[in-house]
C-alpha positions as semicolon CSV with decimal commas, in nm:
position;residue;x (nm);y (nm);z (nm)
1;M;3,985;3,278;-3,596
2;D;3,728;3,016;-3,694
3;D;3,529;2,979;-4,014
4;S;3,324;3,287;-3,922
5;Y;3,650;3,474;-3,976
6;V;3,603;3,483;-4,352
7;R;3,662;3,806;-4,535
8;R;3,348;3,944;-4,697
9;L;3,367;3,978;-5,073
10;L;3,404;4,334;-5,191
11;V;3,086;4,448;-5,361
12;V;3,176;4,559;-5,712
13;V;2,992;4,611;-6,040
14;L;3,075;4,338;-6,292
15;L;3,055;4,475;-6,643
16;L;3,221;4,187;-6,826
17;V;3,006;4,029;-7,096
18;T;3,082;3,690;-6,940
19;P;3,183;3,731;-6,573
20;L;3,476;3,545;-6,424
21;P;3,367;3,240;-6,224
22;M;3,354;3,297;-5,848
23;S;3,569;2,997;-5,758
24;I;3,845;2,897;-5,521
25;A;4,050;3,174;-5,682
26;A;3,802;3,464;-5,656
27;P;4,020;3,775;-5,692
28;H;3,888;3,970;-5,390
29;K;3,861;3,678;-5,148
30;L;4,109;3,733;-4,863
31;R;4,010;3,425;-4,659
32;L;3,984;3,078;-4,816
33;S;3,775;2,796;-4,675
34;A;3,953;2,476;-4,577
35;S;3,812;2,293;-4,881
36;D;3,907;2,574;-5,121
37;F;4,261;2,584;-4,988
38;A;4,290;2,205;-5,001
39;S;4,207;2,224;-5,374
40;I;4,490;2,473;-5,426
41;E;4,742;2,286;-5,212
42;A;4,660;1,964;-5,400
43;V;4,832;2,108;-5,710
44;A;5,124;2,263;-5,514
45;P;5,476;2,119;-5,506
46;P;5,478;1,920;-5,180
47;P;5,728;1,949;-4,895
48;P;5,930;1,640;-4,800
49;P;5,689;1,353;-4,726
50;D;5,623;1,208;-4,381
51;K;5,802;1,491;-4,208
52;P;5,652;1,793;-4,030
53;T;5,721;2,124;-4,200
54;T;5,897;2,392;-3,996
55;F;5,750;2,743;-4,022
56;F;5,940;3,042;-3,881
57;E;5,935;3,417;-3,836
58;V;6,256;3,605;-3,912
59;D;6,390;3,769;-3,597
60;R;6,722;3,823;-3,427
61;P;6,856;3,579;-3,167
62;H;6,851;3,687;-2,804
63;R;7,198;3,719;-2,651
64;P;7,255;3,776;-2,278
65;P;7,474;4,072;-2,177
66;P;7,845;4,001;-2,122
67;G;7,914;3,843;-1,784
68;S;7,576;3,671;-1,762
69;F;7,536;3,307;-1,671
70;G;7,257;3,064;-1,761
71;P;7,017;2,982;-1,899
72;C;6,803;2,838;-1,628
73;S;6,507;2,686;-1,817
74;T;6,170;2,614;-1,657
75;L;5,874;2,449;-1,830
76;L;5,579;2,663;-1,729
77;L;5,301;2,480;-1,912
78;S;5,248;2,185;-2,148
79;H;4,905;2,142;-2,302
80;S;4,716;2,011;-2,605
81;F;4,460;2,266;-2,727
82;A;4,173;2,069;-2,881
83;F;3,817;2,202;-2,847
84;T;3,891;2,506;-2,631
85;Y;3,653;2,762;-2,782
86;T;3,435;2,934;-2,514
87;K;3,618;2,738;-2,244
88;P;3,834;2,891;-1,967
89;P;4,202;2,965;-2,031
90;V;4,448;2,692;-1,943
91;T;4,621;2,792;-1,621
92;A;4,921;2,685;-1,413
93;A;5,044;2,803;-1,076
94;Y;5,362;3,010;-1,096
95;S;5,635;3,074;-0,841
96;P;5,988;3,193;-0,915
97;P;6,213;2,905;-1,024
98;P;6,474;2,796;-0,765
99;C;6,758;2,935;-0,979
100;L;6,613;3,284;-0,940
101;A;6,601;3,242;-0,563
102;A;6,963;3,126;-0,573
103;A;7,057;3,444;-0,764
104;S;6,914;3,664;-0,484
105;G;6,547;3,628;-0,580
106;R;6,526;3,989;-0,692
107;A;6,407;4,096;-1,035
108;S;6,725;4,301;-1,078
109;A;6,930;3,978;-1,083
110;I;6,779;3,888;-1,423
111;S;6,995;4,004;-1,714
112;L;6,781;3,839;-1,985
113;A;6,448;3,658;-1,981
114;V;6,320;3,472;-2,288
115;L;5,972;3,325;-2,318
116;E;5,958;3,035;-2,562
117;W;5,642;2,893;-2,718
118;R;5,705;2,568;-2,907
119;A;5,418;2,388;-3,077
120;A;5,317;2,123;-3,328
121;C;4,995;2,045;-3,510
122;R;4,876;1,794;-3,771
123;G;4,562;1,777;-3,982
124;V;4,326;2,055;-4,095
125;Q;4,283;2,370;-3,888
126;Y;4,249;2,746;-3,913
127;D;4,506;2,982;-3,770
128;R;4,414;3,081;-3,414
129;I;4,507;3,386;-3,211
130;F;4,631;3,324;-2,857
131;G;4,767;3,510;-2,558
132;V;4,993;3,429;-2,263
133;W;4,940;3,615;-1,933
134;L;5,121;3,609;-1,599
135;G;4,943;3,761;-1,302
136;G;4,691;3,907;-1,548
137;A;4,961;4,094;-1,746
138;E;5,003;3,990;-2,107
139;L;5,347;3,856;-2,205
140;L;5,282;3,737;-2,561
141;R;5,017;3,781;-2,832
142;S;5,060;3,539;-3,120
143;C;4,899;3,351;-3,406
144;T;4,934;2,979;-3,461
145;A;5,073;2,827;-3,777
146;E;4,816;2,659;-4,001
147;P;4,887;2,284;-4,004
148;R;4,932;2,039;-4,290
149;P;4,825;1,673;-4,305
150;N;5,186;1,570;-4,234
151;G;5,216;1,824;-3,957
152;V;5,388;2,155;-3,882
153;V;5,617;2,270;-3,603
154;W;5,710;2,622;-3,505
155;S;5,845;2,819;-3,214
156;V;5,844;3,175;-3,083
157;S;6,117;3,321;-2,863
158;K;6,045;3,663;-2,715
159;D;6,264;3,884;-2,500
160;V;6,052;3,939;-2,189
161;T;6,317;4,094;-1,964
162;K;6,099;4,402;-1,908
163;Y;5,857;4,177;-1,715
164;A;6,126;4,077;-1,463
165;S;5,918;4,195;-1,165
166;L;5,644;3,948;-1,264
167;F;5,890;3,658;-1,273
168;A;6,012;3,743;-0,923
169;A;5,657;3,753;-0,780
170;R;5,528;3,459;-0,577
171;D;5,191;3,284;-0,590
172;S;5,101;3,400;-0,938
173;T;4,904;3,236;-1,220
174;L;5,008;3,172;-1,577
175;A;4,715;3,169;-1,821
176;V;4,705;3,074;-2,190
177;Y;4,398;3,118;-2,406
178;L;4,388;2,963;-2,753
179;A;4,031;2,929;-2,888
180;N;4,037;2,619;-3,109
181;L;3,756;2,421;-3,273
182;V;3,787;2,050;-3,344
183;D;3,526;1,850;-3,537
184;D;3,504;1,608;-3,829
185;Q;3,643;1,868;-4,073
186;Y;3,882;2,070;-3,856
187;T;4,096;1,802;-3,693
188;G;4,409;1,991;-3,587
189;V;4,503;1,989;-3,219
190;Y;4,776;2,230;-3,110
191;H;5,032;2,065;-2,878
192;A;5,233;2,339;-2,706
193;N;5,503;2,392;-2,444
194;V;5,569;2,727;-2,276
195;T;5,919;2,761;-2,130
196;L;6,094;3,044;-1,946
197;H;6,471;3,084;-1,992
198;L;6,648;3,309;-1,740
199;Y;7,000;3,449;-1,743
200;F;7,155;3,622;-1,442
201;R;7,406;3,898;-1,374
202;H;7,739;3,827;-1,210
203;P;7,838;4,009;-1,004
204;P;7,504;4,163;-0,892
205;P;7,442;4,496;-1,066
206;P;7,448;4,836;-0,898
207;P;7,111;5,006;-0,843
208;P;6,967;5,112;-1,180
209;Q;6,949;5,473;-1,285
210;A;6,617;5,636;-1,209
211;G;6,353;5,550;-1,468
212;L;6,563;5,303;-1,663
213;G;6,564;4,926;-1,657
214;P;6,256;4,708;-1,605
215;A;5,968;4,853;-1,405
216;D;5,936;4,781;-1,032
217;V;5,568;4,689;-1,063
218;I;5,346;4,589;-1,356
219;L;4,970;4,621;-1,315
220;P;4,741;4,443;-1,564
221;I;4,464;4,635;-1,735
222;S;4,264;4,341;-1,859
223;Q;3,977;4,113;-1,767
224;S;4,016;3,898;-1,458
225;L;3,999;3,523;-1,415
226;P;3,781;3,321;-1,406
227;L;3,624;3,367;-1,751
228;N;3,556;3,166;-2,067
229;D;3,769;3,377;-2,299
230;G;4,103;3,550;-2,319
231;L;4,183;3,824;-2,070
232;W;4,161;4,086;-2,344
233;F;3,871;4,328;-2,392
234;Q;3,654;4,269;-2,699
235;I;3,584;4,578;-2,910
236;K;3,304;4,513;-3,160
237;N;3,239;4,861;-3,302
238;D;3,355;5,220;-3,271
239;M;3,119;5,282;-2,979
240;D;3,254;4,993;-2,769
241;V;3,486;5,073;-2,479
242;G;3,700;4,823;-2,289
243;S;3,797;4,954;-1,948
244;A;3,932;4,872;-1,604
245;S;3,992;5,084;-1,295
246;L;4,296;5,076;-1,069
247;A;4,488;5,289;-0,821
248;V;4,850;5,383;-0,882
249;P;5,093;5,330;-0,589
250;A;5,162;5,652;-0,401
251;N;5,542;5,635;-0,454
252;T;5,529;5,609;-0,836
253;Y;5,759;5,844;-1,027
254;R;5,740;5,697;-1,381
255;A;5,453;5,524;-1,567
256;V;5,441;5,363;-1,912
257;L;5,134;5,196;-2,058
258;E;5,203;4,899;-2,289
259;V;4,912;4,816;-2,523
260;Y;4,848;4,480;-2,692
261;L;4,600;4,448;-2,978
262;S;4,483;4,220;-3,258
263;Y;4,198;4,240;-3,511
264;H;3,973;3,972;-3,652
265;S;3,655;3,880;-3,840
266;D;3,514;4,181;-4,031
267;D;3,820;4,395;-3,948
268;E;4,097;4,141;-4,009
269;F;4,189;4,325;-4,331
270;W;4,089;4,675;-4,216
271;Y;4,344;4,841;-4,446
272;T;4,149;4,716;-4,755
273;N;3,813;4,855;-4,641
274;T;3,606;5,097;-4,848
275;P;3,382;5,367;-4,692
276;D;3,084;5,130;-4,673
277;S;3,297;4,920;-4,433
278;N;3,409;5,221;-4,225
279;G;3,710;5,290;-4,448
280;P;4,070;5,171;-4,406
281;F;4,186;5,379;-4,107
282;R;4,199;5,235;-3,755
283;E;4,348;5,356;-3,429
284;V;4,328;5,237;-3,071
285;T;4,272;5,535;-2,844
286;V;4,365;5,531;-2,475
287;Q;4,185;5,750;-2,226
288;V;4,226;5,794;-1,853
289;D;3,907;5,912;-1,685
290;G;3,775;6,019;-2,025
291;E;4,082;6,220;-2,130
292;L;4,292;6,110;-2,428
293;V;4,650;6,028;-2,325
294;G;4,773;5,858;-2,643
295;A;4,687;5,649;-2,947
296;V;4,816;5,337;-3,119
297;W;4,822;5,318;-3,499
298;P;4,882;4,948;-3,558
299;F;5,133;4,767;-3,770
300;P;4,932;4,562;-4,027
301;V;5,007;4,208;-3,913
302;I;4,875;3,946;-4,158
303;Y;4,795;3,615;-3,991
304;T;4,909;3,279;-4,124
305;G;4,578;3,209;-4,299
306;G;4,534;3,556;-4,446
307;I;4,504;3,643;-4,819
308;N;4,643;3,302;-4,920
309;P;4,803;3,074;-4,659
310;L;5,080;2,973;-4,900
311;L;5,220;3,327;-4,878
312;W;5,331;3,250;-4,522
313;R;5,486;2,904;-4,577
314;P;5,750;2,844;-4,456
315;I;5,839;3,210;-4,377
316;T;5,547;3,351;-4,181
317;G;5,420;3,707;-4,204
318;M;5,608;3,976;-4,020
319;G;5,484;3,997;-3,660
320;S;5,237;3,708;-3,694
321;F;5,413;3,480;-3,443
322;N;5,505;3,771;-3,213
323;L;5,259;4,059;-3,247
324;P;5,410;4,393;-3,144
325;S;5,301;4,587;-2,838
326;Y;5,298;4,968;-2,820
327;D;5,412;5,205;-2,543
328;I;5,247;5,529;-2,424
329;E;5,435;5,742;-2,168
330;L;5,206;5,842;-1,881
331;T;5,462;6,011;-1,652
332;P;5,339;6,364;-1,737
333;F;4,988;6,254;-1,631
334;L;5,090;6,134;-1,284
335;G;4,949;6,458;-1,143
336;K;4,604;6,315;-1,220
337;L;4,680;5,964;-1,091
338;L;4,864;6,009;-0,758
339;D;4,562;6,086;-0,543
340;G;4,510;5,742;-0,392
341;E;4,189;5,692;-0,588
342;E;4,108;5,443;-0,862
343;H;4,118;5,575;-1,218
344;E;3,952;5,431;-1,526
345;F;4,170;5,326;-1,821
346;Q;3,960;5,306;-2,137
347;F;4,030;5,159;-2,483
348;S;3,832;5,212;-2,801
349;V;3,898;5,165;-3,172
350;T;3,819;5,442;-3,418
351;Q;3,584;5,321;-3,695
352;A;3,605;4,965;-3,565
353;Q;3,410;4,675;-3,700
354;D;3,371;4,342;-3,523
355;L;3,627;4,235;-3,377
356;W;3,931;4,371;-3,188
357;F;4,109;4,224;-2,883
358;V;4,279;4,490;-2,667
359;D;4,441;4,495;-2,324
360;A;4,737;4,663;-2,158
361;N;5,007;4,648;-1,890
362;L;5,089;4,950;-1,673
363;H;5,464;4,958;-1,599
364;L;5,547;5,161;-1,286
365;W;5,877;5,274;-1,138
366;L;5,864;5,335;-0,761
367;D;6,070;5,561;-0,535
368;P;6,309;5,325;-0,351
369;R;6,252;5,497;-0,016
370;G;5,886;5,397;-0,027
371;A;5,771;5,749;0,058
372;A;5,494;5,914;-0,139
373;T;5,567;6,127;-0,445
374;A;5,373;6,432;-0,559
375;A;5,305;6,537;-0,917
376;G;5,138;6,794;-1,138
377;V;5,046;6,844;-1,504
378;T;5,185;7,166;-1,656
379;S;5,068;7,140;-2,018
380;Y;4,850;6,922;-2,238
381;D;4,759;6,934;-2,605
382;A;4,553;6,677;-2,796
383;P;4,372;6,823;-3,099
384;P;4,099;6,610;-3,258
385;L;4,194;6,344;-3,511
386;D;4,241;6,493;-3,859
387;M;4,117;6,237;-4,114
388;T;3,991;6,265;-4,472
389;I;3,870;6,014;-4,733
390;A;3,862;6,122;-5,096
391;F;3,677;5,927;-5,365
392;V;3,808;5,960;-5,719
393;P;3,572;5,812;-5,980
394;E;3,752;5,633;-6,258
395;R;3,615;5,411;-6,534
396;P;3,268;5,261;-6,481
397;G;3,296;4,981;-6,228
398;D;3,630;5,107;-6,094
399;E;3,686;5,286;-5,764
400;F;3,977;5,477;-5,611
401;Y;3,991;5,597;-5,250
402;Y;4,260;5,807;-5,086
403;T;4,267;5,832;-4,706
404;T;4,491;6,042;-4,483
405;A;4,504;6,093;-4,108
406;F;4,711;6,290;-3,859
407;R;4,722;6,303;-3,481
408;H;4,931;6,485;-3,221
409;V;4,937;6,435;-2,844
410;S;5,173;6,609;-2,604
411;A;5,189;6,662;-2,230
412;A;5,434;6,786;-1,969
413;G;5,441;6,757;-1,594
414;W;5,656;6,731;-1,285
415;V;5,711;6,472;-1,011
416;Q;5,855;6,551;-0,667
417;T;6,039;6,242;-0,537
418;P;6,209;6,176;-0,200
419;S;6,507;6,005;-0,367
420;Y;6,565;6,208;-0,686
421;G;6,424;6,549;-0,605
422;K;6,198;6,726;-0,851
423;I;6,195;6,590;-1,205
424;T;6,014;6,723;-1,511
425;A;5,877;6,504;-1,789
426;A;5,758;6,583;-2,142
427;W;5,590;6,337;-2,380
428;T;5,515;6,389;-2,749
429;Q;5,341;6,164;-3,000
430;R;5,303;6,247;-3,372
431;L;5,125;6,009;-3,608
432;S;5,055;6,024;-3,982
433;Y;4,878;5,783;-4,215
434;E;4,824;5,750;-4,589
435;N;4,625;5,483;-4,775
436;S;4,533;5,449;-5,142
437;N;4,287;5,179;-5,243
438;S;4,226;5,108;-5,611
439;I;3,951;4,862;-5,704
440;Q;3,951;4,769;-6,070
441;G;3,611;4,613;-6,127
442;S;3,609;4,245;-6,041
443;S;3,965;4,189;-6,159
444;A;4,199;4,353;-5,907
445;Q;4,252;4,551;-5,589
446;V;4,570;4,745;-5,509
447;V;4,637;4,888;-5,161
448;N;4,929;5,117;-5,077
449;Q;4,955;5,226;-4,715
450;T;5,216;5,390;-4,493
451;T;5,194;5,466;-4,121
452;D;5,459;5,686;-3,957
453;A;5,482;5,722;-3,580
454;Y;5,711;5,939;-3,366
455;S;5,724;5,932;-2,987
456;G;5,960;6,102;-2,748
457;V;5,998;6,139;-2,373
458;H;6,245;6,374;-2,206
459;V;6,296;6,373;-1,830
460;A;6,527;6,611;-1,645
461;D;6,623;6,707;-1,292
462;R;6,821;7,004;-1,165
463;A;7,146;6,854;-1,294
464;G;7,017;6,815;-1,652
465;V;6,887;6,525;-1,858
466;L;6,796;6,227;-1,641
467;Y;6,686;6,012;-1,935
468;S;6,559;6,078;-2,284
469;Q;6,411;5,834;-2,534
470;E;6,292;5,887;-2,892
471;A;6,149;5,646;-3,148
472;Q;6,060;5,689;-3,514
473;Q;5,869;5,406;-3,680
474;S;5,741;5,347;-4,034
475;F;5,505;5,068;-4,147
476;P;5,470;5,047;-4,528
477;L;5,226;4,798;-4,682
478;Y;5,159;4,711;-5,046
479;M;4,900;4,452;-5,148
480;F;4,789;4,339;-5,494
481;V;4,515;4,082;-5,544
482;G;4,382;4,024;-5,892
483;V;4,367;3,844;-6,223
484;V;4,668;3,835;-6,456
485;N;4,762;3,637;-6,766
486;Q;4,401;3,602;-6,873
487;T;4,364;3,423;-7,209
488;S;3,989;3,365;-7,179
489;N;3,712;3,391;-6,923
490;S;3,796;3,038;-6,810
491;S;4,177;3,051;-6,820
492;Y;4,369;3,298;-6,605
493;T;4,600;3,339;-6,305
494;V;4,495;3,481;-5,971
495;A;4,792;3,665;-5,822
496;R;4,858;3,778;-5,466
497;N;5,155;4,002;-5,389
498;V;5,227;4,149;-5,045
499;R;5,515;4,373;-4,941
500;L;5,550;4,456;-4,573
501;G;5,800;4,679;-4,399
502;F;5,887;4,759;-4,039
503;G;6,138;5,038;-3,993
504;E;6,244;5,174;-3,659
505;E;6,505;5,412;-3,522
506;R;6,543;5,444;-3,144
507;V;6,785;5,648;-2,936
508;A;6,804;5,678;-2,559
509;A;7,030;5,887;-2,339
510;G;7,095;5,916;-1,969
511;R;7,370;5,993;-1,720
512;P;7,565;5,671;-1,801
513;G;7,567;5,743;-2,175
514;F;7,349;5,663;-2,475
515;W;7,192;5,363;-2,645
516;S;7,072;5,330;-3,003
517;R;6,889;5,079;-3,217
518;S;6,790;5,063;-3,582
519;L;6,573;4,798;-3,744
520;S;6,498;4,759;-4,114
521;N;6,274;4,459;-4,185
522;A;6,135;4,410;-4,537
523;Q;5,929;4,120;-4,668
524;D;5,815;4,059;-5,027
525;C;5,598;3,757;-5,104
526;A;5,383;3,641;-5,393
527;V;5,160;3,350;-5,493
528;N;5,012;3,271;-5,835
529;V;4,722;3,028;-5,877
530;D;4,658;2,909;-6,233
531;V;4,289;2,850;-6,302
532;E;4,119;2,652;-6,581
533;D;3,740;2,627;-6,594
534;G;3,709;2,732;-6,230
535;D;3,959;2,481;-6,093
536;A;4,314;2,537;-5,973
537;V;4,557;2,354;-6,201
538;G;4,887;2,495;-6,075
539;V;5,034;2,716;-5,803
540;S;5,372;2,874;-5,727
541;W;5,482;3,100;-5,444
542;G;5,785;3,247;-5,278
543;T;5,912;3,498;-5,022
544;R;6,220;3,709;-4,975
545;Q;6,292;3,883;-4,647
546;T;6,579;4,108;-4,544
547;Y;6,626;4,183;-4,175
548;R;6,890;4,425;-4,052
549;H;6,929;4,520;-3,687
550;E;7,198;4,757;-3,561
551;A;7,232;4,850;-3,195
552;S;7,488;4,979;-2,950
553;D;7,515;4,630;-2,800
554;G;7,529;4,424;-3,120
555;C;7,412;4,367;-3,475
556;Y;7,225;4,103;-3,671
557;F;7,159;4,060;-4,042
558;R;6,961;3,794;-4,227
559;N;6,861;3,761;-4,592
560;V;6,641;3,458;-4,658
561;T;6,449;3,343;-4,965
562;S;6,196;3,062;-5,006
563;S;6,038;2,903;-5,311
564;G;5,740;2,684;-5,238
565;Y;5,805;2,503;-4,913
566;A;6,184;2,510;-4,960
567;V;6,429;2,769;-4,827
568;V;6,655;2,824;-5,129
569;S;6,899;3,073;-4,975
570;D;6,969;3,187;-4,622
571;H;7,253;3,413;-4,510
572;S;7,295;3,563;-4,165
573;D;7,572;3,721;-3,960
574;E;7,626;3,930;-3,648
575;V;7,896;4,157;-3,782
576;C;7,878;4,534;-3,739
577;V;8,085;4,699;-4,009
578;K;8,163;5,065;-3,947
579;G;8,099;5,263;-4,261
580;S;7,851;5,011;-4,405
581;P;7,488;5,120;-4,452
582;A;7,400;4,951;-4,123
583;G;7,704;5,099;-3,954
584;G;7,601;5,442;-4,078
585;V;7,267;5,401;-3,908
586;A;7,438;5,318;-3,581
587;E;7,673;5,614;-3,617
588;S;7,388;5,859;-3,680
589;A;7,200;5,714;-3,381
590;E;7,514;5,759;-3,172
591;A;7,534;6,124;-3,276
592;A;7,167;6,172;-3,190
593;G;7,226;6,015;-2,849
594;A;7,521;6,246;-2,786
595;A;7,304;6,544;-2,879
596;L;7,040;6,435;-2,631
597;L;7,300;6,407;-2,356
598;S;7,423;6,758;-2,421
599;S;7,075;6,915;-2,439
């Protein structure tokens, strides 16, 4: 995200007798230039001098399963990203670390894998998007922290156990692409280390249940090295299609497509768009040979330089250091893929503006006997997207837009396997979206948006349920940008308030039992810039975030509050209390899992 990644000003009719000055604090400006932000930060309470500031994203710690040993830590790459824009990704040869070979060398020996990105930067620089790939498959999509003159440090730790087969593969290539610009004004160089931490099972585990555990093979659906960009596809408008063709191994019996995405430039703040900018609704559609198999309705990640960078200091925006990926179950479609031929996987973005980065990983489970499977599709239903935008005229110069969207995709099929007999698979996806966008002349914009997503897969054999997984997600977003406390046309406060939420309920069931997880993550942040005669004369900001995770294998809670650069309160624990609100979530998930087992 360079200086071309500046949010266009919303075109509004100014009916004030004396208009507000379009200054560093322009109400509708969602990207500030480096000089504008420096003027604001100059009047901000400073962090401790001569010491780098630590920025962080609230997440739970990664704990290995009981009986594990480790970690075995391997530095995969160390690099300083200076002027890297339009240059090839930084690469390093990869082979499994010796500790993995000592633990049998098989992917199944890994009980937990954590990828750690640790970086520092000093000077002036924009936030930059970057990706980490292994063997062409993406492991991490992230955004850098924006530096300060005295420097910043931050780290990302991601559970990457599901990529275990990639870590066990020999003669692979690790690639990192971070497009950075360095010149006389933008001086920040990102110094980064990428480290893999592995934990192992003791004693070795029994063979996993069919369809559960990490995939046997992961095939990248991305661009191939060499190239002077990231391995992602670039989607510049709603007619663009990113695609790659590949053949699925003949002994595949389960397939899941994992999609990575990020949005930039004209579409960085897509949820604020009016109809003249293609409206606020976006979805990534996935097609196989021209047939829709699923869609992704993204969580609205706000990068570390978005809206006002102070909002994300020191607590960064939800998902900004570890952007989420999204799964689409393709097992019911194996009847179209198991013919030994290559098939085209295609990605497009509904109503897209320039620019989206999209790629995917195809996770495949293979019959252990190595013999070919056979499959068929028994039902398929994918009605067209149902979307409406209503315009409600208000006072002269004011606008109000209300947007809704709905989508449903379902499919069922069967797979005949040498090891597990005939299994049937059903996949359902239901998505709903609601966005209200109120523009009050030149003084304010208020966005309220909620995305709800349900997905479920149910797989059975002759004995009953083989495995069943369901997920319900909700992504609420509230954003206010505008003028408050105005005493004259030259004295006022420009306020930014953002509330983000990520709610998720997951249950899974199989022959061994059930598993459940609940996540409630809520973030509320605000910044006020006091303006006199077009100049910032004062600024204050703060964030509160509450993170509650409850799962069958453990719990984590954190409530943290910051004011300016200081963390003023921070409480966390890993206690699961039966009967508490969090415990109630776990209990209801347990009941749902039991119901799945008995169905």
